[in-house]
C-alpha positions as CSV (number, residue, x, y, z in Angstrom):
1,M,-9.0,-32.7,14.9
2,P,-7.5,-30.4,17.3
3,L,-9.8,-28.1,19.2
4,T,-9.1,-24.5,18.2
5,A,-10.7,-21.2,18.8
6,P,-12.9,-19.7,16.2
7,P,-11.4,-16.9,14.2
8,A,-11.5,-13.6,15.9
9,A,-13.9,-11.2,14.8
10,P,-12.4,-8.0,13.2
11,R,-12.0,-5.2,15.7
12,P,-11.9,-1.9,13.7
13,W,-11.4,0.1,16.8
14,L,-7.9,-1.4,17.1
15,A,-6.9,-0.4,13.6
16,D,-4.8,2.7,13.0
17,P,-7.2,5.7,13.2
18,P,-7.4,8.5,10.6
19,P,-5.2,11.4,11.0
20,L,-8.0,13.7,12.4
21,V,-9.0,11.2,14.9
22,R,-5.4,10.8,16.0
23,G,-5.3,14.7,16.4
24,Y,-8.5,14.7,18.3
25,R,-7.1,12.0,20.8
26,R,-3.9,13.9,21.1
27,T,-5.5,17.3,21.7
28,V,-8.6,16.4,23.7
29,P,-7.8,15.5,27.4
30,L,-8.8,11.9,28.4
31,P,-11.3,13.1,31.2
32,L,-13.2,15.2,28.6
33,R,-13.2,12.3,26.1
34,R,-14.6,10.1,28.8
35,A,-17.3,12.6,29.6
36,V,-18.2,12.6,25.9
37,V,-18.5,8.8,26.0
38,A,-20.6,9.0,29.0
39,V,-23.3,11.2,27.5
40,T,-23.4,9.9,24.0
41,G,-24.4,6.6,22.6
42,P,-22.2,4.2,20.6
43,G,-24.2,4.9,17.4
44,L,-23.5,8.6,17.6
45,R,-19.8,8.1,18.3
46,R,-19.5,5.7,15.6
47,W,-21.1,8.1,13.1
48,A,-18.9,11.0,14.4
49,M,-15.7,8.7,14.0
50,R,-16.7,7.8,10.4
51,S,-17.5,11.3,9.6
52,V,-14.2,12.7,10.9
53,G,-12.3,9.7,9.3
54,G,-13.8,10.7,6.0
55,L,-12.2,14.1,6.2
56,S,-8.9,13.1,4.8
57,A,-6.0,14.9,3.1
58,V,-7.4,13.7,-0.3
59,T,-10.7,15.4,0.4
60,G,-9.0,18.6,1.4
61,A,-6.8,18.5,-1.7
62,L,-9.9,18.0,-4.0
63,R,-11.6,21.0,-2.3
64,L,-8.5,23.1,-2.6
65,R,-8.2,22.2,-6.4
66,R,-11.9,23.1,-7.0
67,A,-11.6,26.4,-5.2
68,R,-8.5,27.2,-7.2
69,R,-10.4,26.4,-10.6
70,R,-13.3,28.6,-9.4
71,L,-11.0,31.5,-8.7
72,R,-9.2,31.1,-12.0
73,R,-12.6,31.1,-13.9
74,A,-13.6,34.2,-12.1
75,G,-10.4,35.9,-13.1
76,L,-9.1,36.2,-9.6
77,L,-6.2,33.9,-10.0
78,A,-3.5,34.3,-12.7
79,G,-2.9,30.6,-13.6
80,P,-2.3,27.2,-12.4
81,T,0.9,28.3,-10.6
82,G,-0.4,31.6,-9.4
83,W,-1.5,30.3,-5.9
């Protein structure tokens, strides 16, 4: 039996980040991001990443649909295509 390395552990930080995280990385300068890393713990950063990652286009679309429905019920919006 040949000697082989054990399977590599999954590394989620190398996966494609969610769109809002990509935007954060593109917008916030690297020195500032490093300063945030220096003053926060890994647990807080992981929580923030998951929270931001959870805010997707799907979530935004659902919120928009609910807001439109509420406006229609209140009589402030004409119909499904009024907005």
